[in-house]
C-alpha positions as CSV (number, residue, x, y, z in Angstrom):
1,M,14.3,7.4,-16.9
2,H,10.6,8.1,-16.2
3,P,9.4,11.7,-17.3
4,K,8.7,14.0,-14.2
5,T,5.0,14.1,-14.9
6,H,1.8,14.3,-12.6
7,P,0.0,11.1,-12.8
8,N,-2.4,10.1,-15.9
9,P,-6.1,11.0,-15.2
10,S,-6.7,7.2,-14.9
11,I,-5.0,6.6,-11.9
12,I,-6.4,9.5,-10.2
13,A,-9.6,8.4,-11.0
14,K,-8.7,5.1,-9.6
15,D,-8.0,7.0,-6.5
16,A,-10.8,8.9,-6.1
17,I,-13.2,5.7,-6.4
18,R,-11.0,3.9,-3.6
19,G,-11.6,6.7,-1.3
20,I,-15.4,6.7,-2.3
21,R,-15.1,3.1,-1.7
22,F,-13.3,3.3,1.6
23,A,-15.6,5.9,2.9
24,M,-18.8,3.9,2.0
25,K,-17.4,0.6,3.7
26,R,-16.2,2.4,6.9
27,G,-19.6,4.2,7.1
28,A,-21.5,1.1,6.6
29,K,-19.5,-0.7,9.2
30,M,-20.0,2.0,11.7
31,I,-23.7,2.3,10.9
32,V,-24.0,-1.5,11.7
33,Q,-21.9,-1.4,14.8
34,N,-23.3,1.6,16.2
35,G,-26.6,2.5,14.5
36,S,-29.1,0.4,16.6
37,R,-27.9,1.5,19.8
38,Q,-29.0,5.3,18.9
39,L,-32.8,3.8,18.5
40,P,-35.5,2.9,20.9
41,E,-35.3,-0.8,22.0
42,Q,-38.8,-1.6,20.0
43,F,-36.8,-0.6,16.9
44,E,-33.6,-2.6,17.6
45,T,-34.6,-5.8,15.1
46,A,-35.8,-3.6,12.3
47,S,-33.0,-1.4,12.6
48,S,-30.5,-3.9,12.6
49,D,-31.9,-5.6,9.6
50,F,-31.9,-2.1,7.7
51,F,-28.2,-1.6,8.5
52,Q,-27.3,-5.0,7.6
53,G,-29.0,-4.3,4.2
54,A,-26.9,-1.4,4.2
55,K,-23.9,-2.9,4.5
56,K,-25.0,-5.6,1.8
57,L,-25.6,-3.0,-0.7
58,T,-22.3,-1.2,-0.3
59,G,-20.5,-4.3,-0.7
60,T,-22.4,-5.0,-4.0
61,V,-21.6,-1.6,-5.1
62,D,-18.3,-2.1,-4.1
63,N,-17.5,-5.3,-6.2
64,I,-19.2,-3.5,-9.3
65,A,-16.7,-0.5,-8.8
66,K,-13.9,-3.4,-8.8
67,R,-14.9,-5.2,-11.6
68,V,-15.7,-2.0,-14.1
69,L,-12.9,-0.1,-13.3
70,G,-10.3,-2.9,-13.1
71,L,-9.4,-2.6,-9.4
72,E,-9.2,-6.1,-8.9
73,F,-5.9,-7.5,-7.5
74,D,-4.4,-10.0,-10.3
75,E,-1.9,-12.2,-8.8
76,E,-0.6,-13.7,-11.9
77,K,0.1,-10.0,-13.2
78,F,1.7,-8.7,-10.0
79,Q,5.5,-8.3,-10.4
80,V,8.3,-6.0,-9.2
81,P,8.3,-2.4,-10.4
82,S,10.5,-1.9,-13.3
83,F,12.5,0.8,-11.4
84,A,13.8,-1.9,-8.8
85,T,14.7,-3.8,-12.0
86,G,15.8,-1.9,-14.7
87,H,14.0,-4.1,-17.4
88,H,11.6,-1.6,-18.7
89,Q,9.1,-3.4,-21.0
90,S,6.5,-0.6,-22.3
91,E,6.4,2.9,-23.2
92,P,7.5,5.5,-20.6
93,Q,4.0,6.5,-19.5
94,E,2.6,2.7,-19.8
95,Q,5.6,1.9,-17.7
96,L,4.5,4.5,-15.0
97,S,1.0,3.5,-14.9
98,L,2.0,-0.4,-14.7
99,D,4.7,0.1,-12.0
100,A,2.4,2.5,-10.0
101,S,-0.1,-0.3,-9.9
102,N,2.0,-3.0,-8.6
103,L,3.9,-0.3,-5.8
104,Y,0.2,0.3,-4.9
105,F,-0.8,-3.3,-4.6
106,A,2.4,-4.3,-2.8
107,L,1.6,-1.6,-0.1
108,S,-2.0,-2.8,0.1
109,L,-1.3,-6.4,0.3
110,A,1.2,-6.1,3.1
111,A,-1.0,-3.9,5.0
112,K,-3.9,-6.6,4.7
113,H,-1.6,-9.1,5.5
114,L,-0.2,-7.2,8.8
115,G,-4.1,-6.8,9.7
116,V,-4.0,-3.0,8.9
117,E,-7.4,-1.6,7.8
118,D,-7.3,1.8,8.6
119,L,-4.9,3.3,6.1
120,L,-5.7,4.5,2.3
121,V,-3.0,3.7,-0.3
122,S,-2.4,6.3,-3.0
123,E,-1.8,4.8,-6.5
124,A,-1.5,8.5,-7.3
125,L,0.9,9.2,-5.0
126,C,2.7,6.0,-5.8
127,A,2.8,7.3,-9.5
128,R,4.1,10.4,-8.6
129,L,6.8,9.2,-6.3
130,I,8.2,6.9,-9.0
131,A,8.2,9.8,-11.8
132,E,10.1,12.1,-9.4
133,G,12.9,9.4,-9.4
134,V,12.6,6.7,-7.2
135,S,16.0,5.0,-7.1
136,I,16.4,5.6,-10.9
137,E,19.0,8.4,-10.8
138,L,21.7,5.4,-10.8
139,P,21.2,1.9,-12.1
140,P,20.3,-0.1,-9.2
141,S,23.7,-2.3,-9.9
142,E,25.5,0.9,-8.7
143,L,24.1,0.9,-5.0
144,S,23.9,-1.5,-2.6
145,K,20.3,-3.3,-2.2
146,E,20.1,-2.2,1.4
147,A,20.7,1.8,0.0
148,L,18.0,1.1,-2.5
149,C,15.6,0.0,0.5
150,V,16.5,2.8,2.5
151,D,15.6,5.4,-0.2
152,L,12.5,3.9,-1.3
153,F,11.5,3.6,2.3
154,K,12.1,7.1,3.2
155,R,10.3,8.2,0.3
156,L,7.3,6.1,1.1
157,V,7.1,7.9,4.4
158,A,7.6,11.2,3.7
159,T,5.4,11.5,0.9
160,G,2.4,10.0,2.5
161,V,1.6,7.1,0.0
162,L,-0.3,5.7,3.1
163,G,-2.7,8.2,4.3
164,D,-5.6,9.3,6.0
165,P,-9.0,8.2,4.9
166,P,-11.7,10.7,3.7
167,G,-12.8,12.5,6.9
168,V,-10.3,11.7,9.4
169,E,-8.1,13.9,11.1
170,S,-4.7,14.4,10.2
171,R,-3.3,13.0,13.6
172,H,-4.5,9.6,12.3
173,N,-1.3,8.9,10.7
174,S,0.9,9.7,13.4
175,E,-1.4,7.7,15.6
176,H,-0.7,4.9,12.9
177,L,2.7,5.4,12.8
178,E,4.1,2.0,13.6
179,D,1.8,0.7,10.7
180,V,3.1,2.9,8.2
181,V,7.1,2.3,8.5
182,T,6.2,-1.4,9.1
183,I,4.2,-1.5,5.5
184,S,6.9,0.8,3.9
185,F,9.8,-1.2,5.2
186,A,8.2,-4.6,4.2
187,T,7.5,-3.1,0.7
188,A,10.7,-1.5,0.0
189,L,12.6,-5.2,1.3
190,W,10.2,-6.8,-1.3
191,L,11.3,-4.9,-4.1
192,Y,15.1,-5.5,-3.4
193,V,15.2,-8.7,-2.0
194,Q,17.2,-11.7,-3.6
195,R,14.7,-13.9,-5.6
196,G,15.7,-17.5,-4.8
197,T,15.2,-20.8,-6.8
198,F,12.3,-22.1,-4.8
199,G,9.3,-20.7,-7.0
200,D,7.9,-18.5,-4.5
201,T,5.3,-16.0,-5.9
202,E,5.8,-12.5,-5.6
203,L,2.7,-12.5,-3.3
204,E,4.4,-15.3,-1.0
205,I,7.6,-13.4,-1.2
206,L,5.9,-10.2,-0.2
207,Q,4.0,-12.1,2.8
208,I,7.3,-13.4,4.1
209,C,8.9,-9.9,3.9
210,S,6.1,-8.7,5.8
211,D,6.5,-10.8,8.6
212,V,10.1,-9.9,8.6
213,A,9.0,-6.3,9.1
214,A,6.4,-7.2,11.8
215,Q,9.2,-8.8,14.0
216,M,11.6,-5.7,13.5
217,S,8.8,-2.9,13.8
218,G,9.9,-1.7,17.1
219,E,13.7,-1.2,15.6
220,I,12.3,0.1,12.7
221,V,10.2,3.0,14.2
222,K,13.2,3.8,16.8
223,N,15.6,4.2,14.2
224,R,13.7,5.6,11.1
225,A,15.6,8.8,10.8
226,S,18.8,7.2,11.0
227,D,20.5,6.3,7.6
228,K,23.0,4.5,9.3
229,E,20.7,2.1,11.5
230,L,18.4,1.7,8.6
231,L,21.0,0.6,6.3
232,S,22.1,-2.2,9.0
233,L,18.2,-3.2,9.3
234,F,17.7,-3.5,5.6
235,K,21.2,-5.5,5.3
236,Y,19.9,-7.8,8.4
237,A,16.4,-8.3,6.7
238,L,17.7,-9.0,3.4
239,D,19.9,-11.9,4.6
240,T,17.0,-13.1,6.4
241,V,14.4,-13.4,4.1
């Protein structure tokens, strides 16, 4: 079992940098879209060039931060977190960090595949959620796959792993309820779906799970508080994928 500890400083640091990157990219986008309209007409061309330059600079800083801090996604290392498989390969703290990273990328990639750009995923909250016992109180073999999916789905939604970007009012998440539950459903489904013999990569499986979740999003939102209905929805999705 993972020790019930807070995320290590490196994970918290990555979360902080991601928040800054998100704010920079979002801010530059808003400036480019809205900035020139706030200036007199004769300054339109100059201001447009300036704001486009600001956007380019933000992208450069963003790329440097990703490389230096190791924030880039590596498909070859992307795998199902060990708490879903029971196969622990490292020391507890190292495994916690690895699992948190994989869960973070799964949520982020599902969001990207579904076209959701305004939700920030917290790797620190992923680590805390895992450390506090996501699906590890019992071995996976002792619970049904759909029950494991429901447990993780509910924890993802409740803990706010998919949350408000910096400077956004708290009502932001309620406005993105369908996005939050759909991404959470897709990610939980990906963790516990049966792997086939077709050689699909984990990224491809995640994309399939995201497509299935998108088709079911209305029912997921409607029945998100009912364990019975969620079990039925996950059973259907597991059979479908």
